[in-house]
KEVEXZA-877878 format. One line per 3 residues: number of its first residue (from 1); for each residue x, y, z of N, C-alpha, C. Coordinates in steps of 0.2 Angstrom, whole numbers, plus 5000, padded with zeros to 4 digits. Example, Ala and Ser with C-alpha at 12.3 -4.5 7.8 and 13.67 -1.06 7.14 Angstrom:
# KEVEXZA-877878
1) 5066:4972:5039:5062:4978:5039:5066:4984:5039 ~ 5064:4989:5035:5068:4995:5036:5064:5000:5039 .
END
This chain:
# KEVEXZA-877878
1) 4798:4802:5011:4803:4807:5014:4805:4804:5021 ~ 4812:4803:5021:4815:4800:5027:4815:4805:5033 ~ 4813:4803:5039:4813:4807:5045:4820:4807:5048 .
4) 4823:4812:5050:4829:4813:5053:4829:4812:5060 ~ 4833:4808:5063:4833:4806:5070:4837:4812:5074 ~ 4834:4815:5079:4837:4820:5083:4839:4817:5089 .
7) 4846:4817:5091:4848:4815:5097:4846:4820:5103 ~ 4843:4817:5108:4841:4821:5114:4848:4823:5118 ~ 4848:4829:5120:4853:4831:5125:4853:4827:5132 .
10) 4859:4827:5135:4858:4824:5142:4856:4829:5146 ~ 4854:4827:5152:4852:4832:5157:4854:4829:5164 ~ 4856:4834:5168:4858:4832:5175:4852:4831:5180 .
13) 4853:4826:5185:4847:4825:5189:4844:4832:5192 ~ 4849:4836:5195:4847:4842:5198:4843:4847:5193 ~ 4845:4847:5187:4842:4851:5182:4835:4849:5180 .
16) 4835:4842:5180:4829:4839:5178:4824:4840:5184 ~ 4826:4839:5190:4821:4840:5195:4819:4848:5196 ~ 4823:4852:5195:4822:4859:5196:4817:4861:5190 .
19) 4819:4859:5184:4815:4861:5178:4808:4858:5179 ~ 4807:4852:5180:4801:4848:5181:4797:4851:5186 ~ 4800:4853:5192:4796:4856:5197:4793:4863:5195 .
22) 4797:4867:5192:4795:4874:5190:4789:4873:5185 ~ 4790:4869:5180:4784:4868:5175:4778:4866:5179 ~ 4779:4861:5184:4773:4859:5188:4770:4865:5191 .
25) 4774:4869:5195:4772:4874:5199:4768:4879:5194 ~ 4771:4881:5189:4768:4886:5184:4761:4883:5181 ~ 4761:4877:5180:4755:4874:5177:4749:4873:5182 .
28) 4751:4872:5188:4747:4872:5194:4743:4879:5195 ~ 4747:4884:5194:4745:4891:5195:4740:4893:5189 ~ 4742:4890:5183:4738:4891:5177:4732:4888:5178 .
31) 4732:4882:5180:4726:4878:5181:4721:4881:5186 ~ 4724:4884:5191:4719:4888:5196:4716:4894:5193 ~ 4720:4897:5188:4717:4903:5185:4712:4900:5180 .
34) 4713:4895:5177:4708:4892:5172:4701:4891:5176 ~ 4701:4889:5182:4695:4888:5186:4691:4894:5187 ~ 4695:4900:5188:4692:4906:5189:4691:4911:5183 .
37) 4695:4910:5178:4695:4915:5172:4692:4912:5166 ~ 4692:4905:5165:4689:4902:5159:4682:4904:5158 ~ 4680:4905:5152:4673:4905:5150:4670:4898:5148 .
40) 4674:4894:5145:4672:4887:5143:4672:4883:5149 ~ 4667:4878:5150:4667:4873:5155:4673:4868:5153 ~ 4674:4867:5147:4679:4862:5144:4686:4865:5147 .
43) 4687:4871:5147:4694:4874:5149:4694:4873:5157 ~ 4689:4875:5160:4689:4874:5167:4690:4866:5169 ~ 4687:4862:5166:4688:4855:5167:4695:4853:5166 .
46) 4698:4856:5160:4705:4854:5159:4709:4857:5164 ~ 4708:4863:5167:4711:4866:5173:4711:4861:5179 ~ 4705:4858:5180:4705:4854:5186:4709:4847:5185 .
49) 4709:4845:5179:4714:4839:5177:4721:4841:5178 ~ 4723:4847:5176:4730:4849:5176:4732:4850:5184 ~ 4727:4853:5188:4729:4854:5195:4730:4847:5198 .
52) 4726:4842:5197:4726:4835:5200:4733:4832:5197 ~ 4734:4832:5191:4740:4829:5188:4746:4832:5190 ~ 4747:4838:5190:4753:4842:5192:4754:4842:5199 .
55) 4749:4842:5203:4749:4842:5210:4753:4835:5212 ~ 4750:4830:5209:4753:4823:5211:4760:4822:5208 ~ 4762:4825:5202:4768:4825:5199:4773:4829:5204 .
58) 4771:4835:5206:4775:4839:5210:4777:4835:5217 ~ 4772:4832:5220:4773:4828:5226:4778:4823:5225 ~ 4777:4819:5219:4782:4814:5217:4789:4817:5216 .
61) 4790:4822:5213:4796:4825:5212:4799:4827:5219 ~ 4795:4830:5223:4798:4833:5229:4800:4827:5234 ~ 4796:4821:5234:4798:4816:5238:4805:4812:5235 .
64) 4805:4812:5229:4811:4809:5226:4817:4813:5227 ~ 4816:4820:5226:4822:4825:5227:4824:4825:5234 ~ 4819:4824:5239:4821:4824:5246:4825:4818:5248 .
67) 4824:4812:5245:4827:4806:5246:4834:4806:5243 ~ 4835:4810:5238:4841:4810:5234:4846:4817:5236 ~ 4843:4821:5240:4846:4827:5242:4847:4832:5237 .
70) 4842:4832:5233:4842:4837:5227:4837:4843:5229 ~ 4839:4849:5228:4835:4854:5230:4829:4855:5225 ~ 4823:4857:5228:4817:4859:5224:4816:4866:5224 .
73) 4815:4870:5219:4813:4877:5220:4807:4878:5224 ~ 4807:4883:5228:4801:4884:5232:4796:4890:5229 ~ 4799:4893:5224:4795:4898:5220:4797:4898:5213 .
76) 4793:4901:5209:4794:4901:5202:4800:4906:5200 ~ 4804:4904:5195:4809:4908:5193:4806:4914:5189 ~ 4810:4918:5186:4808:4924:5183:4804:4922:5176 .
79) 4806:4917:5173:4803:4915:5166:4796:4913:5168 ~ 4795:4908:5172:4789:4905:5174:4784:4910:5177 ~ 4787:4915:5181:4783:4920:5185:4780:4925:5179 .
82) 4784:4926:5174:4782:4931:5169:4776:4927:5165 ~ 4777:4921:5164:4771:4917:5160:4765:4918:5164 ~ 4765:4916:5171:4759:4916:5175:4756:4923:5175 .
85) 4761:4928:5176:4758:4935:5176:4755:4937:5170 ~ 4758:4935:5164:4755:4937:5158:4748:4934:5157 ~ 4747:4927:5159:4741:4924:5159:4736:4927:5163 .
88) 4738:4929:5169:4733:4932:5174:4730:4939:5171 ~ 4734:4942:5167:4731:4948:5164:4727:4947:5158 ~ 4726:4941:5156:4721:4940:5150:4714:4942:5152 .
91) 4710:4945:5147:4703:4946:5148:4700:4939:5148 ~ 4694:4939:5150:4690:4932:5150:4689:4930:5143 ~ 4688:4935:5138:4687:4933:5131:4694:4930:5128 .
94) 4699:4932:5131:4706:4930:5128:4709:4924:5132 ~ 4706:4923:5138:4710:4918:5142:4710:4911:5139 ~ 4704:4909:5137:4703:4902:5135:4708:4900:5129 .
97) 4709:4904:5124:4713:4902:5119:4720:4903:5121 ~ 4722:4908:5125:4729:4909:5127:4731:4903:5132 ~ 4726:4901:5136:4728:4895:5140:4729:4889:5136 .
100) 4725:4888:5131:4726:4882:5127:4732:4882:5123 ~ 4734:4888:5121:4741:4889:5117:4747:4888:5122 ~ 4746:4890:5129:4751:4889:5134:4751:4881:5135 .
103) 4746:4878:5135:4746:4871:5137:4749:4867:5131 ~ 4748:4869:5125:4751:4865:5120:4759:4866:5120 ~ 4761:4872:5121:4768:4874:5122:4771:4870:5128 .
106) 4767:4870:5134:4769:4867:5140:4770:4859:5139 ~ 4765:4856:5135:4766:4849:5133:4772:4848:5129 ~ 4774:4852:5124:4779:4851:5120:4786:4851:5124 .
109) 4786:4856:5129:4792:4857:5133:4793:4851:5138 ~ 4787:4849:5141:4787:4843:5146:4789:4837:5142 ~ 4786:4836:5136:4788:4830:5132:4796:4829:5132 .
112) 4799:4834:5129:4806:4834:5128:4810:4833:5135 ~ 4807:4837:5140:4811:4836:5147:4810:4829:5149 ~ 4804:4826:5149:4804:4820:5152:4807:4814:5148 .
115) 4807:4815:5141:4811:4810:5137:4819:4811:5139 ~ 4821:4817:5140:4828:4818:5142:4829:4815:5149 ~ 4824:4816:5154:4825:4813:5160:4825:4806:5161 .
118) 4822:4802:5156:4822:4795:5156:4829:4792:5155 ~ 4833:4796:5152:4840:4794:5150:4845:4795:5156 ~ 4843:4798:5162:4847:4799:5168:4848:4793:5171 .
121) 4854:4792:5173:4857:4785:5175:4854:4784:5182 ~ 4851:4788:5186:4848:4787:5192:4841:4784:5191 ~ 4840:4778:5194:4834:4774:5192:4828:4777:5195 .
124) 4828:4781:5201:4822:4784:5204:4820:4790:5199 ~ 4825:4794:5197:4823:4799:5192:4821:4797:5185 ~ 4824:4792:5183:4822:4790:5176:4815:4787:5176 .
127) 4814:4783:5182:4807:4781:5183:4802:4786:5184 ~ 4804:4792:5187:4799:4798:5188:4798:4801:5181 ~ 4803:4801:5177:4802:4804:5170:4797:4799:5166 .
130) 4798:4793:5167:4794:4788:5163:4787:4789:5165 ~ 4785:4790:5172:4779:4791:5174:4776:4797:5171 ~ 4780:4802:5171:4778:4809:5168:4776:4808:5161 .
133) 4780:4804:5157:4778:4803:5150:4771:4799:5149 ~ 4770:4795:5154:4763:4791:5153:4758:4796:5154 ~ 4758:4801:5159:4754:4806:5160:4753:4811:5155 .
136) 4759:4812:5151:4759:4817:5146:4755:4814:5140 ~ 4755:4807:5139:4752:4804:5134:4744:4804:5135 ~ 4742:4804:5141:4735:4805:5142:4733:4812:5141 .
139) 4737:4816:5143:4736:4823:5142:4736:4826:5135 ~ 4739:4822:5131:4739:4824:5123:4732:4823:5121 ~ 4729:4818:5122:4722:4817:5120:4717:4822:5123 .
142) 4718:4824:5129:4714:4829:5132:4715:4836:5129 ~ 4722:4837:5128:4724:4844:5125:4721:4844:5118 ~ 4721:4839:5114:4718:4840:5107:4710:4841:5108 .
145) 4707:4838:5113:4700:4839:5114:4699:4846:5116 ~ 4703:4849:5120:4703:4856:5122:4703:4861:5116 ~ 4708:4859:5112:4709:4864:5106:4703:4864:5102 .
148) 4700:4858:5101:4695:4857:5096:4689:4861:5099 ~ 4688:4861:5106:4682:4864:5109:4682:4871:5108 ~ 4688:4874:5108:4689:4881:5108:4687:4884:5102 .
151) 4691:4882:5097:4690:4884:5090:4694:4880:5085 ~ 4691:4875:5083:4695:4870:5078:4699:4874:5072 ~ 4695:4879:5069:4698:4882:5063:4705:4886:5065 .
154) 4705:4888:5071:4711:4891:5073:4717:4887:5075 ~ 4716:4880:5075:4721:4876:5078:4723:4871:5072 ~ 4726:4872:5067:4727:4868:5061:4733:4862:5063 .
157) 4737:4864:5068:4742:4859:5070:4740:4856:5077 ~ 4739:4850:5077:4737:4847:5084:4743:4845:5087 ~ 4742:4843:5094:4748:4842:5098:4752:4836:5095 .
160) 4748:4831:5093:4752:4825:5091:4756:4826:5084 ~ 4754:4831:5081:4758:4833:5075:4764:4838:5076 ~ 4763:4841:5082:4769:4846:5084:4774:4842:5088 .
163) 4773:4837:5091:4778:4834:5095:4784:4832:5091 ~ 4784:4830:5085:4790:4828:5081:4795:4834:5081 ~ 4792:4840:5079:4796:4846:5079:4799:4848:5085 .
166) 4795:4848:5091:4798:4850:5097:4804:4846:5100 ~ 4804:4840:5098:4810:4836:5100:4817:4838:5098 ~ 4817:4842:5093:4823:4845:5091:4825:4852:5094 .
169) 4820:4854:5098:4821:4861:5101:4823:4860:5108 ~ 4828:4864:5111:4830:4864:5117:4825:4867:5122 ~ 4825:4865:5128:4821:4867:5133:4824:4874:5136 .
172) 4820:4879:5136:4822:4886:5137:4829:4885:5139 .
END
């Protein structure tokens, strides 16, 4: 069966910076929730990793944006705020699987965003996107382990198998 190549849409530097910053800010808040609400130590450990990873990425985004004169959101937009609120309302028993599902979705969106960012003609921003992709590759393995630790039978589609599908989807 021949695989169809899907062309990535172009993205403007300011859109990339704003979207990447919003994703980082939301995942930072979700990671902090994981430290407090997760039942599983694996999920709490994943939350710690997300906090460190996205904290560093957000600092990188902010520094490059400042040099380029690109604004960075100071708070979550309505979409990301709703995601965070919904996660905050999860009971302890539902939090771990909901968080894992959110992280798979976040991975897919970030993968597409950073691949699009690599195509930006600004070398600082395309390099930022490339660094983000390296971190995402490391997170893919961690996310698969997270999914397996929660309930392997409920997760028939692993992150590596979903990434092909998501490349054809547009970012919200």
